[in-house]
N, C-alpha and C positions, 0 to 999 in steps of 0.2 A: 581374673579376667578384667574385671572392672578397672582395678588398679593399673593394669598395664595400658589399658586404653587412656586413662587419664592422664598418665605420664606421657605417653606417646604425643597426645594432642595437647599437652600443657602449653608448649611455645606457641601454637597457634591460638589457643584461648588468650594467652597473655597478650599477644599482638593485637587481637581483636578487642580485648577489653581496654587496652591503652588508647587505641584509636577511637573507641566509642566513649571512654570517659571524659567528660568535660566538654565533649563537641557540641556544635550548634544542633546538630540532628538529635543528640540526646536531650538537650534542652528542650527542643520542640516536641519531641516524643513525650517527656514528662508533662509538659504544659497540656498536651492534648489528652493524655491519660487523666490528669487532674479534672479537666473539664468534663470528661466521660464519668469519673468517679463522682463528681458533683451532681450528676444527674440521678444517681441511685438514692433510695430512701436512706435516711440516717442510721435506722437500725441495721441495715444491710452493710453499710460501710463500717459502723462500729465493730460488727461481728466479724465480718469476713475480710474486710479490707483495712484493718486496723494498722496504722503507720508505726513501725517499730521507733523506739526513741533512740537516738544515737547518744553514746556515752563515750567520752574520750578520756583514756588514761594515758599518763606519761611514763616512759622508762627513763630511769629505773623505778621499779615499783616500791613506793615508799612504805604503804600500809596495805594490809590485805584489801582487796577490792571485793564489795559485796554487789554483785550485779544480778538484776533480775533476768529471767529467761527471755523477756521480750525485749531487753536492751540490746542494741546494736554496738558492740563494742569495737573501738577505734584505738589501736594503740598508735603512739607517736614517738618516734626515735629521735634523739637529739642530733644536731648537726655534726658532732664530733665522730659519730659511728657511721656517716654518709659521705659518699663522694657526689659532690653537686657541681655541675658544669652547665653553662648556657652555650649551646653550639649554634652556629650559623650554618645552615646547609642548604642546597638547592631545592627549589619547590618540587622537582622531579622526585625527591627521596619521599615526598608524602605519600606516594603511591604504596610503598612498603617500608614505612619508617623503621619497624622493629628489626626487620632483616637487614636494612642498611646499618642501622646502629649496631647490630650484632657483629657484622663483619668489620666494622671500624672501631670496635670497642677497645682494642688495645692500643689505640692511638690516643685515647681520652683517659685511660686508666692504666695503672701499672700491674694489673692483675689479669689473668686469661679469663676468657669469657665464661667458661664452665664453672669459675669459683665466685661469680657475681650473680647477684639477684637485681636486676635493674629495670627502670621504666623510663620511657621517653616520651614527653608530651610537649605538643605544640603550643608556645605562648604567644607568638606573633608572626607576622608576614610583612616583609618590605619588598615589593616588587618580585623578582626572581629568587628571592632568598626568603627562608623562613627560620625563626628563632625557636629553638628546641631546648627544652630543659631535660637535662640527663641526670638522673638520681640513682646511684648504685650502692649496694652494701654487700660486704663479704658474706657469702652463706656460712662460712664457719662463725660468724659473730651474730647472725640473724636466727639461725636455728637454735643456739642454747637460749635466746631470748623467747623464741616461741615454746620451747619446751618448759621454761620456767613459768609462763603464762599459763599453759597447760596443767602443769603441777598445781596450780592454785585453783583449778577448775573453771578457768576463764576461756570462753570460746570467742576467739578474735574473728571479726567479721572483715577487718582491713588493718592494714599497717601503713601509717602515713608516716611523714618526716616533717623536721621543722629546720627553718634556714638559721642563720647565725642571729637574726633578731627574734627567733622564737616563733615567727608565723608559719603556720601549716602550709605545706607545698601542695596539697590536693592530689596525692598520688596514691597507689595501693601497691606495697611491695610484698604483701601476703603471696606466697606461691598458690598457684591454681589448685594443687592437689591437696593443699591443707585448709582450703575455705570450707566452713561448715555448710552441710545441706540445708537447702532452702525449706522453710516451714511451710505449713499448710496454707496460711493466708498468703505467703510469698507465692507459693505454687499457683495458688488461685489468681493473683495478680498477673502471674505469667501467662497462665491460661487464658485470662481476660485479655492480655495483650495480644496473644495468638489469635483468639477469636476476632478482635477488632482488626487485626491485620488481614485475617482471612475475609472478613466483611469488605474491608476496603478493597481488596483485590477482586472479590466477586462483584462489587459494584463497578469496578473499572472494567471487568470483563463483560458484564451485561451491557454496560453503557457502550462498549466496543462493538458488541453483538448487535444491539439495537441500531447503532449507526451504520454498521454494515448491511444490516437489512434494509435500512432506509435507502442507502446508496444503491444496493442491487434493485430494489423496487423503482427507484428513479431510473436506473440504467435501463430496466425493462421497458419503463413507460417512453423513454427517449428512443430506444430501439423500435417500439411499435409506432411511434410517431414517424420516425425516419422510414420504416416500411410503408405506412400511409402515404408520406410525400412521395416515395419512389413509385408507388401504385398510381397516385394521381399524375406524376409526371408521365409514366408510362402511358396512361389513358390519354393524356393531352397529346403526347406524341403521335399515338395512334389516330387520335381524332384529326389531328393535322394531316397526317398521311391520307387518311380516308378522304377528307375534304380535299386534298390535292388531287388524289386519283379521280374523285367524283368530278372536280372541276375540269382535269383533263379530258375525261371522257365526254363530259358535256360539250367542251370545245371542240373535240374530234366529231362528235357527233353533229354539232352545228355547222362544222365546216364541210362536211360531206353533203352533196346533193341528196335528195330522195330518190327512192328507187322509181318512183313514177316519173320524175323529171328526167332521169336518164333514159328511160324507155322512150318517153316522148321525143327526146333529142335524138337517139339513135334511130327511131322511126323516120325522122326527117332527114337524117344525113345518109342513111344506108340506101334509101330510095325503094321504089315498090318491087324492083326486081331481085330484092335480096330478103331472105328471112333468116331469122336466128334461131337455132336449134338449142343453144345452151348458153347461159348467161351467169357469171359468177362475179360477185364484187366482195372482196376481202376487207378486213377491218382496217388494213393499212392504205386503203384507197386503191388497190390493184383491181383492174377489170379484165376478165377473160371470156371472150364469147366465140362461138363457133357457129357455123350454119352454111348455107349455099348462096351463090349470088351469080346472076348472069355475067357480071363484070366485076370478078374479084379482085383483079389487079388494080382496079380504080378505087378500091375501098379506102386506101390509104388517103388518098387525096379528098375523097368525100368526108372523111372522119376529121379532117382538119376544120371543117365548118362546124363541128359539134362544140358546143358551148360548155358541155360539161366534162369533156374527155380531152386529153392530151397524150402525146407520145404514143401514138399508135403504131403498132409494128406487127408483121405477119410472125406467127408462131408456127414454124414448120413450113411445108411447102403446100402450093395450090395443087389440088388434084381434081381433075374432072369426075363428074358423077355420070356413069353410063345410063342410069335409069331416068334422071331427071334432065339430062343435058347441061347441067350447070356446073359450076366449080365449087367444090368444097373447100372451105378456108377456116383458119383459126387466128385470131387476133388477140394482142395484148396491148392494153391501154392503161392510163392512170387517170383518176378523178382530178379535175383541175384544182391547183393548190390555191388558187385566187378565190376559191370559195370558202377559204378559212376567214377571210376578212370581209366577205360579203355580208351585207345587213341581212 
């Protein structure tokens, strides 16, 4: 089951490995890990984080190789076994370089894709174009080499290549399913990397949570202040309305003559032969009065002499009263408006 899974995910692992190997992100990650490892005590670093010594061996093997278990063996293949090309591709191909190279491989090599073990690595960028180093080797050539190394008890960690000048290309043609398992200290380093990554993510999440908490607290404070301002504005508006109403009532009250002055004025206007049975003064300045008079028909003319009343009119008809011998009347008038501006 494990072999099937590794075989199925081998292309994906190879693609990720080629994109990660030699990238700026990998260099920054290694530099950061080195900084973290430097903070550990020397005894801990020597025991748990000991760096494997890289040992380069060339093909063909001339002599038996005696390698220690801690050595990281890298086999280099000569240029005559490799297909090396430098390609110019659009920068958009960087999104999935291995897939693009896989589909276009038959354009650059005379062999089908399933017969080749290949690696593509970005070596430069020029505007909208990138320079890609394509290195491929036939599987039927690579596999016997790997079998020969395995027959001598060599555990290869990588397979590099050399150009025509004998310089290493900095690639890894070793199939993913044939790479050795990581040792304990390497696994510990991997665990340390995962822990560091988890701590970084946790710090970011905590920082974002704290920032969100502060933002929510500020938002609540702003909402509370906005409610306070709204309440103050409502109180101010209510106070203005109350003051206006009080001022209006005071003006209305000051504009109307007093009840005593109205009674004195009516007494002088109506005469001694008239008495009032009912008198009503409304808030709007309307005056209603009813009573009996010896000369009820002359009351309209008499009330024109009233200083506090105007627009006097009969309300209903004049009816004689058989008991008193006088005329019963009902009048409606208004308080004079000139009284509003009176001192």
